[in-house]
C-alpha positions as CSV (number, residue, x, y, z in Angstrom):
1,M,-2.2,1.6,13.4
2,R,-1.9,-1.8,13.9
3,T,-0.9,-4.1,10.1
4,E,-4.6,-5.7,10.9
5,Q,-6.5,-2.8,10.5
6,L,-4.2,-1.1,7.8
7,T,-5.1,-4.2,5.9
8,A,-8.5,-4.2,6.6
9,L,-9.1,-0.7,5.1
10,A,-6.8,-1.5,2.5
11,L,-9.0,-4.6,1.1
12,E,-11.8,-2.3,1.6
13,K,-10.3,-0.3,-1.3
14,V,-9.5,-3.2,-3.8
15,D,-13.1,-4.5,-3.4
16,F,-12.4,-7.3,-0.4
17,D,-9.9,-9.1,-4.0
18,K,-6.3,-10.3,-1.1
19,Y,-5.2,-11.0,-4.9
20,L,-4.7,-7.6,-6.5
21,L,-4.0,-6.1,-2.9
22,A,-0.9,-8.3,-2.8
23,R,0.0,-7.8,-5.8
24,A,-0.2,-4.0,-5.7
25,V,1.1,-3.7,-2.4
26,G,4.4,-5.8,-4.2
27,K,4.3,-3.2,-7.0
28,R,4.5,-0.8,-4.9
29,A,7.0,-1.1,-2.2
30,E,9.3,-2.3,-5.5
31,A,8.5,1.3,-6.8
32,I,10.0,2.6,-3.2
33,A,12.7,0.9,-3.5
34,N,13.4,1.9,-7.0
35,G,13.0,5.8,-5.4
36,A,9.7,6.3,-6.0
37,E,7.9,9.1,-3.7
38,I,6.5,8.8,-0.9
39,R,3.1,9.8,-0.2
40,L,2.6,9.3,3.3
41,D,2.9,12.4,5.7
42,I,4.6,10.5,9.0
43,D,8.0,9.6,9.6
44,T,8.6,6.5,7.6
45,S,12.2,6.3,8.3
46,D,12.1,3.1,9.9
47,M,9.1,1.3,8.0
48,K,9.3,-1.2,5.2
49,Y,8.8,-0.2,1.5
50,S,5.9,-3.2,2.2
51,D,4.4,-1.6,4.4
52,I,4.4,2.2,3.4
53,A,2.5,0.8,0.6
54,L,-0.1,-0.7,2.4
55,Q,-0.8,2.0,4.8
56,E,-1.1,4.4,1.5
57,I,-3.2,2.1,-0.5
58,A,-5.5,2.4,3.2
59,E,-4.9,5.5,3.3
60,G,-6.6,5.7,-0.2
61,K,-3.0,7.7,-1.7
62,I,-2.6,5.3,-3.4
63,T,-5.5,4.3,-6.6
64,V,-5.6,0.6,-7.5
65,S,-7.0,-1.1,-10.5
66,I,-6.6,-4.0,-12.7
67,E,-4.5,-3.5,-15.6
68,G,-6.5,-4.9,-19.3
């Protein structure tokens, strides 16, 4: 799936808050870089951490919430 399509799906998951999405992708990508388990059912060996994080959010594998 193209990045634009993934971004549109991920934006739906965060009520179209692009800043929340950007922060969530960054935090998740950092977690993956530090050894967090990848929750996708595809080969991610040639994907960037940020692309993995975006796809996880778009597919609903990661829940994004506002910390209070």
